[in-house]
N, C-alpha and C positions, 0 to 999 in steps of 0.2 A: 288217415286219410280225410279227417274232418277239415284240416288244415288245408288241404289241397282244394276241397269244394270251396272253402270261406274265402281263401286269397283269391281264386279264380272269380269268385263274385264281385271282388274289388276291383281286379282289373277289368272286368267288363264294365263297372260303373264309372272307372275313370276314364276308360277309351270313351264311351258315351258323353263325358263330360268335355273332354278334346274334341269331339267332332261337334258338339253343341258350339263351344268357343271358336273353332273354325268357323262356323256358319255365321256369328256375333260378327266377328273382325273382317268377313268377307263383304258384310254389308255396312261397314263402317262409313261409307260414304253413300249409301240408299237414301233416298229422301223418304222422310216418314217413316223409317224402319224401327221395330221397337224389338230391343235385344229379350232373350230368351235365357233365363237361367233355370238350373237343374234343382230337382229337390229330392235328396235320396231318405230311405228309410231301412232299418235295421230288419232281418229277418226274422223267422220263428226261433224262440230259445226253446232248448231242452232243459228240462229239469236232471240234474244229476244227483239228488239225493233226498232226504225229507226234509220237510220246513220246523219240525218240533223239535226239541232236545231230548236225550234220553234221561229216563227215569223223572219224568216230570221237570224236567230243566227247562230254562225260559226258552223259547222259540228263538231260532238264529235266521241269519238271512239265509234267502234261499239259494243253493247252488245251481246257478243255471249257465248254461253256455249258448252263445250266440251262432248262428250259422252264416254271417255273411251281410250283404247291404242289396238293394236292389233299386233301379230309377222309380220313384212315386209319380213322378209328374214333371213336366215341362212347364215353367211359369212364364208367362210375357209380361216385360215392364211395360206398363203402357205410361209412363211418364213423358213429358213433353220435351220433345229434342230442341235445342238450339234454334234461333231465327238466323235463316241465310236471306241476306238481301238481294231482290235481284232485280228491281224495278220494272219487271214486265207487268204488265197490267192484267194479263191473263192468272199469273201466278199468285196463290192463295196459301197461307197456314193457320190452323185452329191453334189458339192460343188457348189451352184448357181442355176440357174434357168434350166429346164427340168426335163424330168420323162425318166425312163428306158421302152423301149416298149417291151411288151411280148406277146406271140399268143397262144389261148387258143385251144384244139384239134379241135373245130369246124371252125376255122380258124379266129375267133374274136381277134381285136387287144385291149389290155387292157394298162394301164399306172400305173406306179408304183415308188417309192420313196424307195422302201425297195429292198436292193441290197445282200440279204442274198442269193446268188446263190448256187448252186450245181451241179454236173455233173450226168448224168443217167449212164445207162449200155452202151451206146454208144458214151458216151464223152461229150452229147448236155449240155451246159448250160442250166438249169432250174431253177424255182423258187422253194419255198416251196410246192406249189401246183401242182408243175410236169409242169406249162408253159414253153415253150420255150423260151429262148430271142431273139428277132428279131432285125436284122440279124442275124441269126442262128451261133452259135459259138459252134467249135465241137474240144475238146481236144483230141490230138491224144494219143495212147496206147505208154506208155513208157515216158509221160512227168514227170519229175522231178521237174518244175518250171515253174509257170505261170506268165507274166510278164505284166502287163495291165498300158499304161502311161496316162496321164492326157487327151490327146488327144484321148483316147478309143482304140487307137492299142494295139492289142492282140498279143504276141509272147510267144511260148511254147518252153522250152528246152528240146529236148528229146533225150533219150540215144539211139544212134545207134550203128551200128558194128563199127564205127572208132571215136566213142567217143560221146561227148554231141554236138548238134546241136541246133541253134536258126531257129525255124520255124514260120513265120507269119500265123495267124488264121484269121486275118479279123481286123474288126473296130466296134466299138460298135457305137451306133446312139441312140441319144436322141429326144424327141419331145419337144416341148414347145407350149404354147397356148396364143392366145391373152387375154383370161382371164381364168388363172387356175383355178380359186376362182370357176367357173361354171361347174367343172368336176363333173360327179355323180359318188358318192362311191359307189362299189359294195360289200364292204366287203371283207376280207381277204388282206388287203393293197392294194386293186387295185381301180381304178378308170375307168371311160367310157368317152369318147368324147360326147358332148350333145351341142345344138345348143347355148345354152349361152357360154360355153366354147369355141368356135369356132374350126375350123379344126387345127389338130395337124403339126407343120412344124417340119421336121424331119432333123437334121444335124449332125456333129461330134461335140464331147465335146469342149469346148472353143473357137469355133465359131459361130458368128451369134447369139451371147448374149447366147449362152448354158453356162451351167455352166461346170466345169470340174471333172474327175473320179478319186477319191483317193481309191486306192487299201488298203485292208486290214482293211477298218471301214466301220462302218455302221453308218447311220444317226440316232439319237436319235428324240423323240418325242419333237416336240417344246412347248408342254403343260408347262407352269409356274405354279405349284403347289401352291405356295403362292399367285399370282394373283388369280388364280381360287377358294380358299377359302376364300378370301377377297370376289370376287363376290359372293359368295355362302352366306357368312354373311349379305350382304347387301340386296340382293334378299329375303331372309328370312324373314328381318324385314320389307322390302317394302309389301310381302305377308301378315304379320301378322297387317300391318297398314290399308290395303285394307280390311282385314277382320273387323278391328275394327270400320271401317266407315260402313258395312253392319248391325253390331251392333248397330251403334248410328241410322240408318236410321230406324232400324227394331224399337227401341225404342221410336223414334219421330214418327212413325205411330200408334204405340200401344197407345200412349199417346192420339192423334189425334181422334183416334176411341173412346178412353173412355172419351172423354170431356163430351159427353152427357148422361154418366151414373151418 
């Protein structure tokens, strides 16, 4: 019976691995997506015999039998993805550590690596979901070009009565976390701070360990398709082996039951 439950735990673990790989591959082209990898751990062990030797003999290795495997955690890989050049003046990517800070209509702060911003009817920089960038950046009417430096300073070239004038619009701020892998994904390329991630420390790009901003580019997903496909093959084979153990255990139990016939 032990083999049945142990093998079943393995099948459950590898099914979870396949599910996670499927999600990673599905988001291979999602802007700013961070792949997730699985961390498994063995289950409790049962001692099968005494640790000491007989008649004062030296102690022997403990006889312990494991009871399977379980999913311990899903770990998000926060490494920077490749740069995809777009040439769009509203597109930005973070090269290095940090997240863009956005604010929902309810006032909640969320965090994202997706820098595909646009301007609304009032000139406010917003995300695809309509969330405003925090702190607010408002592009004035008549802007012919938007310039964003690596340090996050935003300058607009505005067509005025006397010609084109440069107008400072403010500065982007990024947020970094003690444990960025502990952020909770909410969907839509957004994350929410948790107890595990710690509180976000905001600052200017390029300072205090923050990454820099690159205008006219977007961060691609950091999913390595070849690596995920190899992981899928190994997980599938391991799943099949666990199912073979269940078949073997069933045949052995059937043989034992039929001994008296």
